[in-house]
C-alpha positions in Angstrom: 5.6 59.7 -55.9 9.2 59.3 -56.7 9.4 56.4 -54.2 6.6 54.6 -55.8 8.2 55.1 -59.3 11.4 53.6 -58.0 9.6 50.7 -56.4 7.7 49.9 -59.6 10.9 50.1 -61.6 12.6 47.6 -59.3 9.7 45.3 -59.6 9.8 45.5 -63.4 13.5 44.7 -63.5 13.0 41.7 -61.1 10.1 40.4 -63.0 12.1 40.6 -66.3 14.8 38.5 -64.7 12.4 35.7 -63.6 10.5 35.5 -66.9 13.5 33.5 -68.3 12.4 30.3 -66.5 9.2 28.4 -65.8 6.7 30.8 -64.2 4.0 30.8 -61.6 1.6 33.6 -61.2 -1.0 34.0 -58.2 -1.7 35.6 -54.9 -0.5 35.7 -51.4 -2.8 36.4 -48.4 -1.2 37.5 -45.2 1.4 40.1 -44.4 1.7 41.5 -47.0 -1.3 40.7 -49.2 -1.1 40.9 -53.0 0.4 39.6 -56.3 2.8 36.6 -56.2 5.4 35.6 -58.9 7.5 32.5 -58.7 10.1 31.4 -61.3 11.8 28.1 -61.0 15.5 28.2 -61.7 15.9 24.6 -61.2 14.0 21.5 -59.7 15.4 22.5 -56.2 15.4 26.4 -56.3 13.2 29.3 -57.2 13.0 33.1 -57.2 9.8 34.5 -55.6 8.6 38.2 -55.8 5.7 39.6 -53.9 4.1 43.0 -54.8 1.6 43.8 -52.3 0.0 46.0 -49.6 1.2 45.7 -46.0 -1.7 46.3 -43.6 0.6 46.2 -40.7 2.8 49.0 -42.0 0.2 50.7 -44.2 2.5 50.7 -47.1 3.2 49.2 -50.6 5.7 46.4 -50.4 8.0 44.5 -52.7 9.7 41.2 -51.4 12.1 39.4 -53.6 13.6 36.0 -52.4 15.8 33.2 -53.7 14.9 29.8 -52.3 16.2 26.3 -52.1 13.8 23.4 -52.1 13.9 20.0 -50.3 11.5 18.0 -52.4 8.9 15.7 -50.8 10.2 16.3 -47.2 6.8 15.7 -45.8 5.3 13.2 -48.2 4.0 15.3 -51.2 4.9 18.6 -49.3 8.2 20.3 -50.2 10.1 22.5 -47.7 11.6 25.6 -49.0 14.1 28.0 -47.2 15.8 31.0 -48.5 16.9 34.8 -48.2 15.8 37.9 -49.7 15.1 41.7 -49.5 12.0 43.7 -48.5 11.3 47.0 -49.9 8.5 49.2 -48.4 7.2 52.5 -49.6 5.2 54.9 -47.3 6.4 58.2 -46.1 10.0 56.9 -46.0 11.6 54.1 -48.1 12.3 51.1 -45.9 14.7 48.3 -46.7 15.3 45.0 -45.0 16.4 41.5 -45.1 14.2 38.3 -44.8 14.6 34.6 -44.4 11.5 32.8 -45.6 10.6 29.3 -44.7 7.8 27.5 -46.5 5.7 24.4 -47.2 4.7 23.9 -50.7 2.1 21.5 -52.1 1.5 20.9 -55.7 -2.3 19.9 -56.2 -2.3 16.7 -58.2 -3.2 16.7 -61.9 -3.5 20.5 -61.9 -1.0 23.3 -62.6 -1.7 24.9 -59.1 0.6 24.9 -56.2 -0.3 26.2 -52.8 2.1 27.3 -50.1 2.4 28.5 -46.6 5.3 30.9 -45.7 6.7 32.6 -42.7 9.7 34.9 -43.0 11.5 36.4 -40.0 13.7 39.3 -40.9 15.2 42.7 -40.0 14.4 46.2 -41.3 17.6 48.1 -41.7 16.3 51.4 -42.9 15.1 54.0 -41.7 15.6 52.2 -38.4 16.8 48.6 -37.4 14.1 46.4 -36.0 12.8 42.8 -36.2 10.2 42.0 -38.8 7.9 39.0 -39.4 5.9 38.4 -42.6 4.3 35.5 -44.3 1.1 34.2 -45.6 -0.9 31.6 -47.5 -0.6 31.6 -51.4 -1.8 29.9 -54.4 -0.4 30.2 -57.9 -0.8 28.8 -61.5 2.3 27.5 -63.0 2.8 28.1 -66.9 
């Protein structure tokens, strides 16, 4: 229970930080699947937070990333790249680093953005090993 409380506290702190900029709220389906929040810090960068369930690891997961954006790299599709952390809560607390790569498409004349992300990374606790996450997402920008 204490691990879940610590994880939720971390999520609240990270969310408070990103609320100071233009915000997107939506879902990400993949590994993990859940709530997705994106906050644009400039026209070429954003912070992303995923609070979700990992079906692979059977655990609650929080991912927090900072990403750069190469606008219109493939026509109307932006390319994003970044680095972040992974926090998983099951029996043990596990922590890792991740390096997300993504394609982002703003649906014309709507406040909706869809994205495809893949994020190789490494778990560092409780043991070190390779990790791969990602998914397809959709969010509404405010």
